[in-house]
N, C-alpha and C positions, 0 to 999 in steps of 0.2 A: 496630586495630579497623577493621572494614569498615563504612563507612556506605553504606546502599543508595543507588544512583544514581537520581535522579528521571528519569522518562521523560516527554518532552513529548508531550502529547495534541493531535492536530489534529482540528478539527471538520470537518464535511462540506464546507463551502465551501472550506476550505483544501486538503482532499484533492482536490476537483474541480479546483481551480486548478493544483495541483501535477501531477496526473495527465493533465489534458486531457480526461478523460472527461465525458460528460453523466451526469446522475443515474441515468437508466435503464440506461446501460451499466455504471456502477459497481455498481449493485444486481445486475445479471445476473452480472457477474464474481464478486461475493461469493457469490451463490447457487451458482455453478458451482465454488466453491472455488479460483478463480484469482486472487483479490485478498484481502489480509488482512481478516479479520472485524473489525468494530468491537467496542468494549467499551461496556457501559452505564456511564454516568458517575455514576449514583446508583441505589441499590436501588429497583426498582419504577418508576424514572423512564423517560422517553422519550429523554432526551438520550444521543447516541452520540458516540464519538470513536475515533480510530485512533492507535496509538502511532506517532510519527514514524519511529522506527528501523525499524519493520516496513514502512512505506510506502517508505522509502529503500531497504531491502533488496529490495523488489519492483521498484523502478526499476532497481537495479543488476543484478538478474537479467535484466530485459528488455534492458538494454544488452549484457550478456554474450551473450545469445541472438542479438541482432543481429550482434554481432561474429563469433560462430561461423559464422553463416550467410554473412556476407560473406567470411570466410576460405574456406569451402567453395566458394563461387562463383568465387573467385579461382583456386583450384586446378584447376577444370575448364576 
């Protein structure tokens, strides 16, 4: 029997601390589709959150991009 795995939800202060972005930078990246979109925590409510695994995947992608660019520079 497969029990659904709970996904941890991060609130905006945690996302800002983890990412190092300022609120306006984060909002711009979300608008541009370059950062995971938040979810509404209640129907019709204003509270937003981000799934931790999506934020971690974003960070891992940025690290991989950095490493690819460093490897390219090393080859030249």
